[in-house]
N, C-alpha and C positions, 0 to 999 in steps of 0.2 A: 781686362780685369772687370771693368764696369759692366760689360755685356754678360760675363759669367754670373756676376752677382745678380744682375737683373733677371737672368734666366731662372735662377733658383728662386728668386722672390716671386716670379710669375707662377712657378710650380706650386708654391705655398698658397698663392692667392686663389688658385682654382678651387681647391676643396673648401677654403674659408668662404668663398663667395657662395657656394652651394649651401654651406652650413647656415649662413645668414639668410638665405632664401627660404629654407624649410624650417628653421628653428626660430621661434619667436620668444620675446620677453626675456625672462631670466635664464632660459634654457641655454642661450648662446654663451652665457658666462661659464657654464660647466665645460664647454669645449676648450676654453682657454685654461681652465683650472685642471683639466684632466691630466696633462703631462706631469704637473707638479704632484697631483694626488697619486699617480702611479708610482713616481719616484719615492714619495713619502711613505706610501704603503709598502714598497719593496724594501726600503732600508730602515724603516721604523716599526711599522705594525707587524710585518712578517717576523723580524727578529724577536719581538716581544712574544708572539704566539709560539715560536720555536722554543724560546726560553721556558715558557710555561709547560710545554710538552716535555722538554728535557727534565724539568723538575719532578715529574712523576714517573721517570724511568731510571733504570740502573745500568750497570756495567760500564766499561770504558770505551765501548764502541762509539764512534763519532756519528755514524749514520743512524738516523732516528728509527728506521725500520729494522735495524739490527739490535736495538736496545730492548730491554725487558721492562714491562710495566710493573712498577713497585708500589703504586698508589701513593700514600702519604708517608712512606717510610723515610724519605729524605728529610721532610719537615719534622717528623718525630725524632729523628736522630739529632737534629739541630737544637730542638727544644727539650731534650731529655736532661733535666737538671733536678737535683734535690734542693738546691739553693742557688737561685740565679745571681745572687750577689757574690757567690764564691765560684770562680771558674773551675777550680779543682774538683768540684762536686758534679760537673757536667760531663756527659759522655764525650762530647767534642769540646774539650777545654780550650783549645786554641781559638775556636770560633768565639767563645764567650770572652776570652781575653781580648780579642780584637774588638768585640762589642764594647767592653768596658773602656778600652783605650780610645775608641772613637767617640764615645759619649764624653769622656773627660776632655778630649781634644776639641770637640765642638764647643763645649762650655767655655773653655779658656780662649780658643781661637776666635770665636764669634764675638764674645764679650770684649776682648782686647781689640779686635779688628774694628768693631763699630765705635768703641770709645776713642781710639787713636785716630780713626778716620774723621770723626766728628770734630775733635779738637784741631786736627790739621786743617780741615775745611774752614773752620771758624777763623783760624789765623790767616790762611791764604785768601780769605774773603775781605780781609782788612786792607787798607791802603798802606802797604809796606814797600820798602825799596826792593827792587828786583823781584817783584811778585811773579811775573811771568817765568823767570828763571827757576824759582823755587817750585812753581807748579809743575814744570817739566821734570825737575829732579825727583819729586815724589812720585811722578807717574812712570818714570823710566824703568823701574824694576818690572812693571807689568808687561813691558815689551820683550823682556828676556824669556827665553825658554825655561820652564820649570827645572829641567835637568841641568841646564847651565847654572841656574841659581843654586841648586843643591850642590853642584861640584865646587862652585866658588866658596860657599860657606864650609864645605867639607875640607877644602884646602886651608881655610883660615883656622879651623878648629882642630886639625889633626895634631898629633903629638909634637911635631916640629913645625907647626903652623904659625901664622902671624899672631894669633891670640897668645899662645904660650911664649912667643918671642917677646911680646910686650910685657907679660908677667915677669919674665926673667929680667928685663930691663928695670923693673920696679923692685927687684930683689925678692920676688915671690917664687914659690915653687910651681912647676908645671902641673896642669890639671889634664887628666886624660878624659876629655869631655865625652868622647864617643863611646867609652866603655862603662860609663856610669848611667844607670837606668834613668834616674831623675834628670840629670843634665841632658841626656840624649832626647828625652821627651820634651823638656823645656825649650831646647834649641830647635826642635822640630816645629813647635808652636810659633816661636819667634820667626823662623824661616818662612813659614806660611804667611804670617802677618806682614812681614817685610816685603814679600813678593807680590801681595795682592792688595794691600791697603790703598795704593794709588788709584785703583779702579773705583773703589767705594768712596774715596775722597772726592773724586771727580763728580760722582753722582750727587753727593751731599753738597758740593760746591754749586752745582747747577740748581739744586733745591734752594739754597740760601740766596742765590741771585734772583730767584723767582719771587721772593718775598717783597711786597711793595715797600718802597722806601718811605712812603708817607706814614706807615705804621710806626716806624722808628722815630720819625720826626715828632709825631704826637707823643710818644713816650718820653722824648727829650724835653718837650715843653712841659710835661707833667713831672719832671725831675725824677724819673724812674731810675733806680740804680741798675748797673749793668747786669747783675745776676738776676734781678727781677725781670728785666727786659728779656733776658735769655729764657727764663723759666715760663714767663707768661706770654711771650710773643714768638720768639724764634722757635722754641721746641714744639709748641702746638702746630704752628704753620709748617714746620719741617717734618711733622710726623708721617704724612703720606710717603715722603721720600725715604724716611727712616724705615718705614715698613718694607719698601722695596729692597733696601740695603740689607736688612736683617734676613729676609727670605732668601735673597741671593747668596748671602754669606753662609746661611745654614745649609743650603743645597751644596754649595762649593765645599764647605767643611766636611760634609759626609762623603763627598766624592773625592776627597784628597787621596792621592796615590803616588803620582809620579815624582814630586819633589821629595816626599818623605822616603819613598823606596830608594831613590838615587842617593839620598843623604845618609840613611842609616841601614837600609836593607831590611827594616823591621826590627833591628836589634838595638841594643844587646839583648840576646834571647828573643823574647817577644814583647819587649817594652814599648816599641813604637809600631807594632804591627796593627794596622787599621783594617777595617772590614773589607775595603776594596782589595787590599793586598791579599787578605785571606781568600777572597773569591778567586782572584787571579791565580794564586799558587795552588789552590785546590783543583781548579778546572784546567789549568794549562801548564803549570810549572812542576806539579807534583807527579809522583808515580805510585799507583796508577792515576790517570786523569779522571777525577770524579766529577764529570760534567753535571750530573743530576744534583749532586750535593751543592755545587757552586751555583747552579740555577736556582735552587730552593733558597739559598742564602740571599741571592740578589732579589728574589721576590719579597722575602721578609724585609729586606732593607728598603725596597721601593714602597711597600705598604706603610712601614713606620715613618719614612720620610714624608709621604703624602699626608699622614695623620698629623705629624708635627707641623708641617706647613699650614695645614688647615686650622689647627688650633692657634698657631701664631697669628695668622691673618684675622681670625675671629677675635682673639684677645686684643690685638692692636687696634682694630677698627672699633671695638667696644670702648676702649679707652679714648680713642680720638673723638668718637661721638659724644662720650660722656664729658 
C-alpha cells in the first residue's frame, strides 16, 4: 500500500518539479490555485452566466440553443405594476406578494434574530451555573436539518398537535394555527429564529469574549452602571461583530426557503410564499416551466440583496467610525 501511494506521489512530483524549474516568483502560486479556480468557475461563474443568458430567453425548452431570445421581456413582466405596494395591480401578482412577504419576513426575522441572539450571548457570557450546557442547548437546533425542524414544529402546531393539547388542558379552545394567515406567518418567523439563532449567538459570544477585561475593570472603578457600561463599552466594541451578524442574517433571511416550504408550503394561500419559493415553483415546479422568468427574478433578487448589503455595511461602518 505504501509503495502504491509513493508511486502516485512520484507521478505528481514530476510535473511539479518542472513547473518550479520554469516558473518563477508568484507564477508558481497560480499552478496550485488553478484546480480550485477551475472548479469554482465551473460550479459558480458558469451557472451565473447561464442564469443571465436564460433571463433574456423564453419558451420552456431547457437547452439554451433551443430557446428564443426575448430581450428584456421577462424583466418587464416582473416589474409591470401600476402600484408596487398593491400586488393585485401587478401583472405577476404572485411575484409581488412573495416580495412583500419576503420584505416583512426579513424585517421581523433579522430584527428578532439579532436582538434575541445578543441577549442570549450576554447571558451566556456571564458566570452562570452549567454555562457550557446552556451554550450547547442553544446551538443544538443549528445542527438539525431545516426540514427536520420544520416537520417537528408542524407536528407540534397541527390540529391534534402538542400545542392544542396543551391549550385543551388549560380549558381553552383549539387554534388552527396553520390555516390562519397571520399565525402561519408568525410561526414561520419564529421557526426560522429558533433554528438559526444559536449560530449568531455563537458569533456574538466570541465577539464578547474578545473585549478586553481591563475595560470593564476600569468602568467598575468609575462606578459605571450596567446599562451605561453596555451602551458605552460593550456595544461599540461589539459593533464589528454585530455588523457580520446583521449581514449574514440578512442574506440568510432572503435565502430562506427549505424550512418555510416544508412547514407551510407557502400557504395558506400565498401568505408565507417567499421569493425563493416563487423562483423555484416558476422555474421547476410549475407547468410550463418558465426558466427565463425564474432567472430574471433571481437576478433582480441578487441585485437588490447586493445593494442592501452594501448600504448596511456603509451605514454600520459610518456609525462605528462616528
